[in-house]
matplotlib code that plots the C-alpha trace (Angstrom):
import matplotlib.pyplot as plt

x = [-44.0, -40.9, -38.5, -35.4, -34.7, -33.5, -36.7, -38.7, -37.1, -38.1, -41.6, -44.6, -47.4, -49.3, -46.5, -48.3, -51.4, -49.4, -47.4, -50.4, -52.3, -49.4, -49.1, -52.8, -52.5, -49.6, -51.9, -50.4, -52.3, -51.5, -52.4, -50.0, -46.8, -43.3, -40.0, -39.9, -43.3, -41.9, -38.4, -39.2, -40.2, -38.6, -35.0, -34.5, -30.8, -28.6, -28.7, -31.8, -32.2, -29.1, -27.0, -28.4, -27.6, -24.0, -23.4, -24.8, -22.5, -19.5, -20.0, -20.7, -24.0, -25.3, -28.5, -26.8, -25.9, -27.5, -27.7, -28.3, -29.5, -28.6, -30.8, -33.2, -35.7, -38.9, -37.2, -36.5, -32.9, -33.6, -36.7, -34.7, -31.9, -34.2, -36.2, -33.3, -30.8, -32.9, -31.0, -32.5, -32.4, -33.1, -33.4, -33.3, -34.2, -34.5, -37.8, -40.9, -43.0, -40.4, -40.4, -44.2, -44.3, -41.5, -43.5, -46.7, -44.9, -43.2, -46.6, -47.9, -44.8, -45.2, -41.8, -42.8, -40.5, -37.6, -37.3, -38.0, -37.7, -37.4, -37.0, -33.5, -30.5, -27.4, -25.3, -26.7, -27.6, -30.1, -28.2, -25.7, -22.0, -21.0, -24.6, -24.3, -22.4, -23.0, -23.8, -25.3, -25.9, -26.9, -26.9, -27.6, -24.5, -25.0, -27.2, -24.7, -22.0, -20.4, -18.8, -16.4, -19.3, -21.4, -18.6, -17.7, -21.3, -21.2, -18.0, -19.3, -22.2, -20.2, -18.8, -15.1, -14.7, -18.0, -18.3, -19.5, -21.1, -21.4, -22.9, -22.0, -22.4, -19.2, -18.1, -16.8, -13.9, -15.9, -17.5, -20.7, -23.8, -26.7, -29.8, -32.4, -31.2, -32.8, -31.2, -31.4, -33.4, -30.7, -27.1, -27.9, -28.6, -26.0, -22.6, -20.6, -17.0, -14.7, -14.2, -10.6, -11.6, -14.3, -11.8, -9.5, -12.2, -13.3, -9.8, -9.2, -12.3, -10.6, -12.0, -9.9, -10.8, -11.4, -13.1, -13.3, -15.1, -16.0, -19.5, -20.0, -20.2, -22.3, -24.8, -25.5, -27.8, -29.9, -30.1, -31.3, -34.0, -35.3, -35.6, -37.8, -39.9, -40.4, -41.8, -45.0, -46.5, -48.6, -45.7, -44.3, -40.9, -38.7, -39.9, -43.1, -41.2, -40.2, -43.4, -43.4, -39.7, -39.0, -38.5, -36.1, -34.1, -33.9, -32.7, -30.0, -28.9, -28.0, -26.4, -24.3, -23.0, -22.3, -20.4, -18.6, -20.0, -20.7, -18.8, -20.5, -18.7, -19.2, -17.0, -16.7, -14.7, -14.0, -13.8, -10.6, -11.0]
y = [10.6, 9.2, 11.6, 10.0, 11.4, 8.1, 6.3, 9.2, 8.8, 5.1, 5.4, 5.8, 4.5, 2.5, 0.1, -3.1, -2.1, -1.0, -4.2, -6.5, -4.5, -4.9, -8.6, -9.1, -7.2, -9.5, -12.5, -13.7, -15.4, -13.0, -15.6, -18.2, -16.4, -17.7, -15.8, -16.0, -14.2, -11.4, -11.1, -8.2, -6.0, -7.2, -7.5, -3.8, -3.4, -3.2, -6.4, -7.7, -11.5, -12.4, -10.2, -12.1, -15.4, -14.3, -13.1, -16.3, -18.3, -16.2, -16.7, -20.4, -20.4, -23.7, -24.7, -24.9, -21.2, -18.8, -15.5, -11.9, -9.6, -6.0, -3.5, -6.2, -3.8, -5.7, -9.0, -10.3, -11.6, -13.0, -14.9, -16.2, -17.5, -19.3, -20.8, -21.7, -22.9, -23.8, -21.5, -19.5, -15.8, -12.7, -9.3, -5.8, -2.5, 1.0, 1.6, 0.4, 0.1, -2.1, -4.4, -4.6, -5.4, -7.9, -9.7, -9.6, -11.0, -13.7, -14.9, -15.1, -17.1, -19.6, -18.8, -17.9, -19.7, -19.6, -15.8, -13.1, -9.3, -6.4, -2.7, -1.7, 0.4, -1.2, 0.8, -1.0, -4.5, -6.2, -9.5, -11.1, -11.3, -14.1, -15.0, -15.6, -17.6, -15.1, -11.4, -10.3, -6.8, -5.5, -1.8, -0.6, 1.2, 4.3, 5.9, 5.3, 7.8, 6.0, 3.0, 2.2, 1.5, -0.2, -2.7, -3.1, -4.2, -6.6, -8.1, -8.3, -10.5, -12.8, -16.0, -16.6, -18.0, -16.4, -14.5, -11.0, -10.9, -7.4, -5.8, -2.1, 1.1, 3.1, 6.6, 6.5, 8.4, 11.1, 13.0, 12.8, 11.1, 12.8, 12.9, 11.6, 8.1, 5.1, 5.7, 9.5, 12.3, 14.8, 14.5, 15.0, 11.3, 9.9, 8.8, 7.1, 6.0, 4.8, 1.1, 1.6, 3.5, 0.9, -1.9, -0.1, 0.4, -3.2, -4.5, -2.0, -3.5, -6.8, -8.6, -10.4, -10.0, -13.3, -11.9, -8.4, -8.2, -5.0, -5.3, -1.8, -3.0, -6.0, -3.7, -1.5, -4.0, -4.4, -0.6, -0.2, -2.9, -0.9, 2.2, 0.2, -1.2, 2.2, 3.5, 1.5, 2.7, -0.5, -2.8, -5.0, -3.5, -1.9, 1.6, 0.8, 1.2, 4.8, 6.0, 8.9, 9.5, 5.9, 6.6, 9.5, 7.5, 4.6, 7.0, 8.4, 5.0, 4.4, 7.8, 7.5, 4.1, 5.2, 8.3, 6.4, 8.5, 5.3, 2.0, -1.2, -4.2, -7.5, -8.5, -11.5, -11.1, -13.4, -12.8, -14.7, -14.6]
z = [0.3, 2.2, 3.9, 2.3, -1.1, -2.5, -1.4, -2.8, -6.1, -6.4, -4.8, -7.1, -4.7, -7.4, -8.5, -7.6, -9.5, -12.5, -12.7, -12.3, -15.0, -17.4, -16.6, -17.4, -20.6, -21.5, -21.0, -17.7, -15.0, -12.1, -9.5, -10.8, -12.0, -12.7, -12.5, -16.3, -16.5, -14.4, -15.9, -18.2, -15.3, -12.1, -13.2, -12.5, -13.5, -16.6, -18.7, -16.8, -16.6, -18.7, -16.4, -13.4, -15.0, -15.8, -12.3, -10.7, -13.0, -12.1, -8.3, -8.7, -6.9, -5.4, -3.7, -0.4, -0.3, 2.1, 0.0, 0.9, -1.9, -1.0, -2.9, -3.9, -5.6, -6.3, -6.0, -9.5, -9.0, -5.5, -6.8, -9.8, -7.6, -5.3, -8.2, -10.4, -7.8, -4.8, -2.4, 0.4, -0.2, 2.0, 0.3, 1.8, 0.1, 1.4, -0.5, 1.4, -1.7, -3.4, -0.4, -0.4, -4.2, -3.8, -1.1, -3.3, -6.3, -4.2, -3.0, -6.6, -7.7, -4.9, -3.4, 0.1, 2.5, 0.1, -0.3, 2.3, 2.3, 4.7, 4.5, 5.7, 4.8, 3.3, 5.7, 8.7, 7.7, 10.1, 10.3, 12.6, 11.7, 9.3, 8.4, 4.6, 2.1, -0.6, -0.5, -3.9, -5.2, -8.6, -9.5, -6.0, -4.8, -7.1, -4.5, -1.6, -0.9, 2.0, 0.2, 3.0, 5.3, 2.6, 1.7, 5.4, 6.2, 3.2, 4.5, 8.1, 7.2, 5.0, 6.4, 6.0, 2.5, 1.5, -1.7, -2.6, -6.1, -7.6, -10.7, -10.5, -12.4, -12.3, -13.4, -17.0, -18.3, -20.2, -17.4, -15.3, -16.8, -18.4, -16.2, -15.5, -15.2, -13.5, -10.1, -10.0, -11.6, -10.6, -9.4, -5.7, -5.0, -7.5, -6.2, -8.9, -8.3, -11.1, -11.3, -10.2, -7.0, -6.3, -6.5, -4.1, -1.5, -1.7, -1.2, 1.6, 3.3, 3.5, 0.4, -2.2, -5.9, -7.6, -10.8, -12.3, -15.6, -17.6, -19.1, -20.6, -24.2, -23.4, -21.6, -24.6, -26.4, -23.3, -22.8, -26.4, -25.9, -22.9, -25.0, -27.5, -24.6, -23.0, -26.3, -25.6, -22.3, -21.9, -22.5, -19.7, -18.8, -16.2, -17.3, -15.4, -12.1, -12.7, -14.4, -16.8, -16.6, -17.7, -21.4, -20.8, -18.4, -20.8, -23.6, -21.3, -20.3, -24.0, -24.4, -21.2, -22.3, -25.8, -24.6, -21.9, -19.1, -17.2, -17.0, -16.0, -14.4, -12.6, -9.7, -7.4, -4.2, -1.2, 2.5, 3.3, 7.1]

ax = plt.figure().add_subplot(projection="3d")
ax.plot(x, y, z, "-o")
ax.set_aspect("equal")
plt.show()
């Protein structure tokens, strides 16, 4: 297993085989897939595909954009953005297995050349300064304690006038979340900041807030759907990524939202200079 506890949390060693088996069981041609075929499993964040669509609309994505997906997971949002908008997307993730599965699914959707992935830490992005028009991240920061460095790296690789598009999980007003959750089986790798503290850190990094949108209530329906999906172990859904703990994590997602232990939000920010 990996040495990094965050990577260990996400690694299951048989993810490619599990996903392909579930796709076959759902009647999909695994050699000729579309992003829509994969949406139930590869949109590994609150709200899934609809949340990706909302964030893309908020940031005003166009086909000319060069996009970096920080915490790309197995590649659902990055493939969707390339497929839907025609933009060129690079994704990074800390988890080697996620990167391997992302590359495999990209080949099977015919998007090689439009999307690429590499294993890397978000605290040391392997790109030159001012390389991207849009930096994109959905539900990735929860495992990162050093938010100043994270947001500083995101700003560094943005071009002046470029935009940062975030979907984040924040700490709610009613205390810490119940575990396990999708990003942590225990509190040691969970680093939640309140939305207010997150905003302060982003602004201090040198980013200007354009849009700030609470999505906590809107995320409840999606979380409840994941609970129903996780009840059937053969079903195609994001619970496949986290194995046997998936159903408990899905139930706690609903409980934490209902009890306001977590707060979800979207944000779009701009690098002014």
